[in-house]
N, C-alpha and C positions, 0 to 999 in steps of 0.2 A: 407487447406494446411498450412495456416500460424499455426493452433492450433498444427498439427502433426510435424513441423519443431520446433516449441515452445518446444515440449516435448522433441524432439531429443536432442535439445541443453541442456535442464535441465539434462538429463540423463547423457549426455556426460560429461558436466562440474562437475556434482556431482561425477561421476565415478572417475575423475582424481582427486579430492580434497578431498572426503570422504570415499571412500572405499578401501579395504585391510588393511593389518595391519599397514601399514603406514597413512591411512586416517586422514585428519586433522580434527579440531573441525567444529561444525555446523555452527558457525559464519563465519569460513573461507570459507566454501562451498558456504553460501549464499552471501558473498561479491563477489566471482568469478561467482556465477550464475547471480547475478544483473548487473554486468559488462558486460558480454557476452550478456544477454538479451538487455541490454540498448543500446549496438553496432546494434545488430541485428534488434531491433525497429526501429531506426533510419532509418536504410536501409529500412526495410519495409515500413514505412510512406512514404519515397522518391518514393517507387515503386507504393504505392496506389494513392499518388497525380498524377503521370505521367498517370496512368491507368485510372484515373477521368477525367483528361484533355483530354485522346485520346477518351474515350468513349463519353463524351460531344461534341467532335467535329464530330464523326461520326454519332451520333444522330441527330445533327443538318443538315448534309448533306442529311441524310436519310429523313428527314422530308420536305426538299426541294425539294426532287424528286417527280416523278409521284408516283399518289396515286394507286398504284397495289397491290395485294394480296401480292406477294414476299416482297414489301416494307413494307407493314403494319406487316407482320410477322418478318421482320428483326429489325423495330422499338422496337417491343415488347420484343424481345431478348435483344436489345441494353439497353432498359430502366430496364430490370430485371437486366442485369449484373452493369449497374449503381447504381442502388438502394442497391445491396450487397456490392459494394465496398463504397459508402457513409456509409453505416451502420458500415462497418469496421473500418472507420476513425473515426466515431462518437464514437466507442468503444474505440479506442485510445485515443481520448482526454478526456473523460468519466473517464477512470482509471487513467489518470495522473492529473486530476483534483482533484479527491478524494473528489468530494463536493456531499452530499447525494441527493440533490435537483435536481442535474443534471440528475439522472435517470429519471426523470419525466419531464424534460425541452423539448425545441425544438430541432430540428437538429443542427447539428455542425454548430456554426456561428462565427464570428470574436469576437463577447462578450465572448464565452468561450474560445477563445485561447487567449484572453487580461487576461482572470482569472486566467488561469494557470501561467501565467508570473507574475501577480500581488500578488498571494499567496506569493511569495518570498519577495516583498517589504513589504507587509502589516503584514508579521510575523516578521519584523526587528524591533528592538527597537532603536529609533533615540537617544534621549539623556533621562536622568532620572535627578531630581530634587532632591538636597538633602536638609536636615532639615536646614541648615543655608542659604536656597536660592540660592547656587550655582548649578552648572549643571556638569554632569557626560556625557562626551562624547565618550573618548576613548574605544574601545572594552574590554580591559584588565581591566580597571577601573570600566566598567560596570558588567562583571562577578563577580568581588570581591564586588562591593557594593550591588548587588543582594543576592549574599551568605551571606554578613555578616547581611543584613537587615533581611532575614528569619532566620537566625540564631538566632539574637537577639529576632525576634518575638514570635517563639516557644520555648525558653529557659524558663524552669521553674525557677520560683524565689520563690517557695512556700516550705511547709514542705517537707524535705527529706526522712523522715521516712515513708516510704510507707507502711511497714507492720503495723503500727498501723492504718493506714487508711484502708487496707485491712481487718484487724481483725474486721471492724465495718460494713463491706459488708455481707451480707447474701448470702453464696455460693449457687449459682444455677446450675452450671455445675459438675456433677456427676464425678466420676472417669471413669465410664464407657463411658460417653460421651467425655470426656478429650481424652479418648485412641482413640475413633473414629475419634475425629478433628485432631489427631497429627500423625495419621497413615499414612505411606508413600502413596503417588500419585500412582493410577493404569493406566495401558495404556487406559483402556476404561474411565477413568475419563479425561485424557488428551484430549483424541478425542471428548469427549462431549462437553469439555469446547470451544474446536476449533469451533464445528459446531454451538456454540451457538453466535459466533462473527459475526457481520454484514460482508458482503464481501468486501466491500469498506471503512469501518471505518479506522480511522487515523492508519497508519502502526505504529509498534514500532520502536526501535534503528536500527534494520536491514533493515528497509525500506520495507518490503514485507507486503502487505495487507493479511488478512485472507483468501480470495480467492486463494493465491497462494498455501497455505498450504493444502486447501481443494481440489484443482483441482489436486495436485501433491503430494499427502500425498502416494501413493505407492510406489512414488520413494525415497522420503526424510524422511518419517515417522519413520521407523527404527531407523536411525540416531539420528533424532529429540528427539524422546521418550527415547531413550539410554541415552541421555544427560540430559534430564529433570529429570529422574528417577536415 
C-alpha cells in the first residue's frame, strides 16, 4: 500500500514540475519530490506507530484470553501483522540513518533512533584552530577559513611551464584512446553507472540515495538522462 502511494506521489509531483513544454529542471523536480515525500513520510510513520501500539494491545488481550483454537489463530494473525508493521518502521529508520552496517544490525531500537539525530551533531564542526593558536568559531568565518586553507594547500608554487614538463613524459594515450575517453556519455553508460552504486550510499547534493533513482527510473529517467547528456 505504502509503496503504491509513494509511486503515485512521485509521478504526480514529477508531472507537475518536470513534464510538458514548460517543465522545470531535474533539480527543481527532485526538490519538489523530496518535500512532498518528507511530508508524506512523517504522516506514514505516525500511522505505523499507531498501528503498532494498537496491534500490541490487541495481542496482549488475546494472549490473556482463553486458549481456544479461535484465539490461537487470532494470535497468529495479529503476530504476523505486528511483524509486518515493525519491519516497515525498521525500513523507515534504516533509510533515514543511511548507515551501511545498519542493514545487518538488530531490530529498530532506541540506539538507532538516537543515531539518526546524532549524525547532525557529529557532522557539525564546532571550532577550528588557527596557526597563531587562536580559534575560529563563527559559521561565516569557518567557511572562509576552510576555503582559504585548502586553496593554499593545493596551490602550486612550482614551475608553471607545463608544456616543457609534458614533453619529457612518454605518451601512453593514443589518439584513438583519447577519442574514446572524450566521447559523449550514452544512456546505457549512465544507467550502468547508476546500477553500480550502493543503494543507500551517501546521497549527493539532491539528497536522494541511488535507490530512489533505481526504483523510479521509469518515471524520472528520461528527464534525468536528457539533462546529463
